[in-house]
Structures are given as C-alpha cells and as structure tokens.
C-alpha positions in Angstrom: -3.3 -65.7 -4.9 -6.2 -64.4 -6.9 -5.2 -62.4 -10.0 -7.9 -60.0 -11.3 -7.6 -58.8 -14.8 -10.0 -56.1 -16.1 -8.6 -54.9 -19.4 -9.1 -56.3 -22.9 -6.0 -58.2 -24.2 -6.4 -56.0 -27.3 -6.2 -52.8 -25.3 -3.5 -53.5 -22.7 -0.8 -56.1 -22.0 -2.1 -56.8 -18.5 -3.3 -60.4 -19.2 0.0 -61.3 -20.9 2.0 -59.9 -18.0 -0.2 -61.9 -15.6 0.2 -65.1 -17.5 3.9 -64.6 -17.9 4.8 -64.0 -14.2 1.9 -65.2 -12.0 2.5 -68.2 -9.9 -0.1 -71.0 -10.3 -3.3 -69.9 -8.6 -6.5 -68.4 -9.8 -7.2 -65.8 -12.5 -10.5 -63.9 -12.6 -11.4 -62.0 -15.8 -13.8 -59.1 -15.4 -15.0 -56.2 -17.5 -13.3 -56.1 -20.9 -10.9 -58.9 -20.0 -13.6 -61.4 -20.5 -13.0 -61.1 -24.3 -9.8 -63.1 -23.7 -11.9 -66.2 -22.9 -14.0 -66.1 -26.1 -13.3 -69.0 -28.5 -11.6 -67.8 -31.6 -10.3 -64.6 -29.9 -6.7 -63.5 -30.2 -5.9 -64.4 -26.6 -7.9 -67.7 -26.5 -5.0 -70.0 -27.1 -2.8 -68.4 -24.5 -5.6 -68.5 -22.0 -6.4 -72.1 -22.8 -2.8 -73.0 -22.1 -3.0 -71.1 -18.8 -5.8 -73.3 -17.6 -3.2 -76.0 -17.2 -1.5 -74.0 -14.4 -4.3 -71.7 -13.2 -7.9 -72.0 -12.3 -9.5 -69.4 -14.7 -12.8 -67.7 -13.9 -14.9 -65.2 -15.9 -17.4 -62.9 -14.3 -20.6 -64.0 -16.0 -22.5 -60.7 -16.0 -19.6 -59.1 -17.8 -19.4 -61.9 -20.3 -23.2 -61.7 -20.9 -23.0 -57.9 -21.3 -20.3 -58.4 -24.0 -22.1 -61.2 -25.8 -19.3 -63.8 -25.2 -20.9 -65.9 -22.5 -22.0 -68.6 -24.9 -18.6 -68.9 -26.6 -16.2 -69.4 -23.6 -13.2 -71.7 -24.1 -13.0 -75.0 -22.3 -11.5 -74.9 -18.8 -13.0 -71.5 -17.9 -15.5 -71.3 -15.0 -18.1 -68.6 -14.8 -19.0 -66.9 -11.5 -21.6 -64.4 -10.5 -21.0 -61.5 -8.2 -21.4 -63.7 -5.1 -18.8 -66.0 -6.6 -16.5 -63.0 -7.1 -16.8 -62.2 -3.4 -16.2 -65.9 -2.5 -13.0 -66.0 -4.6 -11.7 -62.9 -2.9 -12.5 -64.3 0.5 -10.9 -67.7 -0.4 -7.6 -66.2 -1.4 -5.2 -64.6 1.1 -3.9 -62.1 -1.5 -5.4 -60.5 -4.6 -3.4 -58.8 -7.4 -5.2 -56.5 -9.8 -3.6 -56.2 -13.2 -4.1 -52.8 -14.7 
C-alpha cells in the first residue's frame, strides 16, 4: 500500500497516525508533509525510524518549494511528478492521510 501524507506534522497528526498504524509499505510525503523529512525537524527522528519499515519518498518539487530539498534525512528518496504517478501505479491501494 502507498500511504500519501500531505499535512505538516506541526499542523496535523496525520503523519504520526500513519506511522503508528500503517503496515510496512511505502510512504509519500507531499505538500507541507515534506517538512517532516528535513534534518533537524521535529518529526525527523520518527521518520528516520520509519525508514526501517517503510520505503519513504518525498515529492521533490514540494521539497524545493519549501527549501528543504537539500536537508532531507538519510533513507528518504525524492521523486518528481512522474515518479509520483509511477508509485500510484505500482501499488494496488493508496491511502491518503488527511
């Protein structure tokens, strides 16, 4: 399953809920959720731990727009819009965390 999170971890508990109950799979951070993948951020340690159970992706255009693309934690893979589409096509199910 592909889990798509779009809210900042400082704004909503969507990422924490996802990390707490999601089965191992893939997590894609888009929009303000990309802040969670920034080194030194409040959610960085939790997300780094999650990379042991999940493949974690960040939408690169969103990370660039929020000036965190050059500070992503280890274990996070960036994807462009085409990669986003590929992830959706590769996974039978997608869950959006609002």
